[in-house]
N, C-alpha and C positions, 0 to 999 in steps of 0.2 A: 732226839729232836729238840730237847730242851736246850742242849748245848748249842745246837745249830741255830735255834731261834734266838738265843742270846747273841750269837754272832751277827745275826741279821739285824737285831735291834741296835747293836753297837754300830753296824754299818749305816743304819738310818740316822744316827746322830752326827755323822761327819761325812765329809766328801768321799766319794767312791772313785778309785782309780782303776783304769782298765788293766794296767800292768801289775797290779797287786801291790802289796806293801804290808808292813806290820799292822795288824789289826784290821786290815781291809780285805774284803772279798774280791777275788779275781773274777774276770768275766766268765771264765769256764766254770768256776764254782757257782756263780750265780745262774749260769745256764742250766746246771744240773739241779738247781733248787726248785721248790714248789711254787705254787701260784702266789703265795704271800710274798715270796721273795721278789717276784716280778713286779708286784705292786710297789714294793719299796724302791725298786730300780727306777720305776716311772717317776716317783716323787723325788728321787735323788736327781734324775736328769733335769727336772724342772728347776732345781736349785743350782744346777751347774750352768751358769750363764757368764758370758764375758761382759766386761764393763760397757761396751758399745751397744750390745743388745739390751742391756738394762736401761740405757738412756732412751732408746727407741720405744721401749715399753712405757716409760714414764710420759713421753710426748703423746703417744697414742691414748693413754689414759686421760691425760689432760684435755685432749681434743674431744673425747667422748663426754667429758663432764661439762664442757663449756660451749658446745656447738649450738645449743638453743638459747644462748644468752645474747643480749644486744650490746654487750660491752666489747671494747676493743680487744682483739685476741693477741695483739702485740704487747699488751700490758701498758700501752701509752694512752694518753687522753684523760678526760675527766670522768669517763664512765657514764656519760649521758646516753639515752636511747638514740638510735640512729634516726637522723632527720626529725628530731623532736618527737618521735613516736608516730609520725605520720606515714612511715613506710616509704617505699620507693615507687618506681613507675608501675602503673597498673593497679595500685592498691586503692583502698577506699578512703585512705587518710586516717588521721587520728580520731579516736572516739569523740563524738560530740560535734564533728564538722557538719553533719547532716542537720543539726539543729540551728545552724547559724542564721542570724536575722538578715544578713546581706546576701540576697540571692542573685545579685547582678553578675554579669559575666561580660568579658571583653572579647570572647570568642564568637565571631559571626556565625559559626557553624553550630553553636549551642542553641537548642530550642528555646532556652530562656533568655536569649540575647535580645535586648531592647535598644534600638538605635537612638530613641528619644531620651532614654535614661542615662546615656553615656555623657559624662561631663568632660572627660579628658580626651579631646580629639583635635585634630588639626584640619583646617580647611584651606585649600589652595584656590586662590582666585584665578579664574581662567577667563580672559577677555578674548572672545573670538574676533578674528580679523574680518572686516566687512569688505566686500567687493565694491567696485565703483558705483554700481547701480543701487545697491543697498545703502551705501553711504549718502548718495544723493537724495534718495527717498527719505532717509532719516532727517537730513538737513531741512528739506522742504517742510516736513511735518513740524519740526521744532521751530522753524522761523515763522510759520503761520501762527503758532501759539505765542511766539514772542511779540508779534505785531498786535496781539490782544492785550498782553500784560505788561510788556516793556521792561521786564526784569533782565538786565544783561548778566547779572551774577548767575542766575539759574542756567542761562545758555552756556556760559563758560564752564560751569561745573559739569554740565551734561556732556560737553565735548571732551573734557578731561577724562571722563570715565571710559571713553572709547579707545580702542586700540587702532588708531588711525592717524598717527603722526605723519606718515608718509603722504597722506591725502589732505593735510591742513591747507594747502594752497588752493584747494577747491572750495573752501568755505565761503570766501568772499565772492567767488564767481557765482555760486548758487544764490547768495544773498542779493547781489545786484540784479541778477536775472529776474528774481521775484519782485524787486522794487521798481523795475522799469515801467510796468503797466499799472502801478499803484499811485496813490496820492502822495502829496508832498510830506504829509505827516509820517507815512511809512518810510519814505526816503530819509527823513531826519532820524527816525529810529535806527535805520540801517547804518547811517554814518556814526551815530553814537555807539552802536555795537562794534563797529570796526575799530573805533578809538579805544574802547574798553578791552577788546581782545588783544590789541597790540601790547606786547610786553607781558601780559598774563598768559596768553596762549600762543599767539603768533609772533614770529620774528619779523624783522624788516624784510628779510629775504622772502618769507612766505607772502607778505603783503605785495611786494613787487612782482612776484611770480603770479599772484592772483590777478592783478590788474593787467599784466601782460597777456594772460589768458583771455580776459574780457576784451581787450583790444583785438585779439585775433578772432574772436567770435562776433565782433560787431557787424560784419556784413549779414550774417544770418539773423542776428537780433533785430536788425533794422527792418527786416521783413514783417515782423509782428509788432514792433514798436518803432514807428518812423522817427520819433524824437530820441532814440537811443544814443546817438553820438553826442548830443548836447547833454543828456543826463549823465552819461559816463564821464564826460569832461568835468561836470560839476562834482561828481564823486571823487575824481582824481584831485581836483583843486582842494576839496574839503579834506581829503586824506593828507595832503601836503600841509595844510594849515594845522591839522591835528598832530603833526610830526610823525605820522605813520609811514609816509613816503619821503624819500630825500628830495630836496628841491631840484636836483639834476635829473629827476625821473623824466620830466617832460622833454628837456633838451636832449637827453640820451636816446629817446625813442623818436623824436621828431626827425623826419627824413629817412628813418630806418623802416617805417611801416609801409606796407604795400597798398592797403585798401584806403579808399577816399574817406570812408566812415571813421577809421582810426585817426587819420590826419585831422579830420574835423573835430574829433573829441580832444585831441591834444591842443589844437588851436583854441578851443573853448576854455580849457584849463589854463592855458598861458594868458589869455585875456583876463580871466578872473584874478589870477595871481598878480598881474601887472597893474591892476587898478590901485588908486590911492587908498591906502589903508585896506588893501585887499584881504590881507590875512585876517583882520578883525571882522570885516564884512562877511567873510565866508562862514562865520558862525551862524549866519542867517541865510545861507545860500538857498535853503529850501523854504524860506519864509517862516512865519509864525502861524501855525495851524491849530485848528480845533479850539478848545476852550482856553488856550493860552492867549488868544487875542483879547484886547480890551472890549468891554461891553459896548462902548460907544462905536467902536469900529464895526462890530457885528451888526449893530442896529443900522448903521449907514449902508452896509452891504445889503441888508434885507430890504431897506427902502428902495435902493437902486434896483434891486431884483424886481420888485413890484412895479416900479415905473417902466422898466424895460418890457415887462409883460404887457402893460397897458398899451405900449407902442406897437409891439410885434404880435401879441396874442398867441405866442408859442409857449404852451404849457410845459412841453418837454424840456425846453431850454431853461425855464424857470425851475423845474425839478432838478436839473443838473447843477444849476448855480447854488441851489439850496444844499444839495449833498456835498458840494465842494467846501462849504463852510465847516462841515464835520462837527456840528453842534446839535445832535438830535434832541438833547435835553432842553434846548433853547427854542424849539419850534413854536412854542406858544407865543413867542415874541412876534413871529410872522403873522399870526392870527390877529394880534393886537394892532400891529402897524397897518395891516390890510383894512381893518375896520376903521381906523383913523382916516385912511385915504378915502374910503367910501363915504364917511360922514362929511369930511371936508369938501368932497366933490359935490355931493348931493344930486348926482345925475343917475338916472335909472340905468343908462348904458354901462356906467362904471360898476354899479352894483351887480348887474348881470354877469359881467366879465369876471369880477372878483369871486362871485359865488361859484362860477365854473372852475376857477383856479383852485379854490378850496376843495371842491368836489374831487378834482384830480389828485390833490395831495392826500385827501382822506381815503380815496379808493386805493391808492398806492401804499397806504399805511405809513406814510411819512409824517402825518399828523394824526395823533391818536384822539380818541373821544375825550379823554381827560384834558389834553392840550387844547382841543377846540373849546371845551367848556371854560378852561382857565383864561383863554384869550377874551372870550365874551364877558366873563365876570369882571376882568380887569377894566374893560371899557365901561361896564355898567357902574363900577365903583367910582370912576372918574368922570361920569357923564355930566355932572353939574359943572365941573371946570371946563369940560370940552364945549359945553353949551354956551359959554361966554364968548368963545370965538366963532362958534357955528350954531346960530339960534335954531336951525332946523335939525339939530343933532338927534333929538328924541325921535322924531318921525323917521329920519333916515335910518337910524339904528333899528327901529321897530320894523320897518319895511324889509330891511336886509335880513333880519332874523327870520321873518316869514319865508323869504326865499330859501334860506339855508335849511329851515325846518322842512320845507317842501321837498328839498333834494335829499333829505334823510341824513344830513351831516350835523345837525344841531340837536342835542339831547332835549327831551321834553322838560326835564327838570330845570334846565336853564331858561327855556322859553317862558315858563311860569313866573320867573323872577323879573322879567322885563317890565318896565313901567306901564306899558299899555296892556299887560296881561294880568293886572291885579284883579281882585274880586270886585265885580260890578254890583251896584246896589239896585236891585230890581224891586225891592220891597221898601216902601217908605215907612217912616215911623207912624204908628197909629192906624195902619191899614189892616191890622188884625191878621197879618199873614197872607192877605190876598195879593196875587200877582197882578201887575199892570199889563194891560193889553198892548200889543205892538202899535205904535203910532199914537198912543194916549199921552197926554201931557198933564198929568196930575189927577185925572179922573179915575176913580177906581171902578172896575167892572163889577157888575153884580154876579 
């Protein structure tokens, strides 16, 4: 066994061949050997490998050693962790992300999403298109406000914000329709607005199309405003004078319109344009209204109004004439001029009629309590000068104040300031505070 064991040990030191060889055990000899020999064969087989199997073993071993590493397996790259250590999809991220101070998110589905806290966003302006009825209602409301403030820039900017370029030709139509039954001041504001809109908002084609629509609507407009043809003719002439319409507009439409109202409007415009210096005069085609009139002119109209009332006795007509002046802040002048007429007349009939007119103005709230008091105080301050021309001024003024106070239109504080309403002296000096009896003339009652 010792010799056989030596052979086996020798075989374990070198390769084993199945076909045998010098110093090498054959397969049959190994098959007849003991268990120890078989263990040696197993170890020998493990060392008998081809070069290709040895490379595969090395690759498998390398994979087993590097599969849990975050370095590139191809041996390329800088060896940094994958995605900066934050992991891939579905992971929690790199350590410390949960402690971040910025908890905002741009995901609208995230519970922490706050729309007010988002700084980077885009807003798209959407301008809805109005239908004809909505556009007309918007224009009417805007023009009513314009008639109060008179700011054409605000109107133009409001119209530019609308998505209604296809309906621009209706702007002037609505404007003129509103101005037909209003005062000259409103018509002047309307003409100024048309002139300012031209070039900034409206083209000459839009203006021409608008006035063509107004001429087509004239038969219906005349039913509510009988003077509509004349007023529209004035608007056309003013627009031509302001270079908003071409001069040939009248001649091109004259003879082509069917209604008599449109023909009358074109004839009115032609007459105004054919006048000497007509273009210059058309700047005041609506007259000078409101507070733009000179003060002397307003006073003359107020005096004429009062004299016409004394002749006719029509308080409603006097109210209408006063409102046509469009100077509500100047109504105290009417009270002043009315008092002057009463004082200069000195007749009771005139005083009664004028007190009734003041009562009508006061009840209709066209003359306020402050304006009434201001008119009386102005006369009271000038009473000495007035008395030079009218010696009975004090008595007439005092009697008229009693009538107005009885009608409830003169404040008591003003009545106390009148000359005949001063503190009367019932106690003479040295009477010891004793009052005189009625009818006594210097004798003190016991």
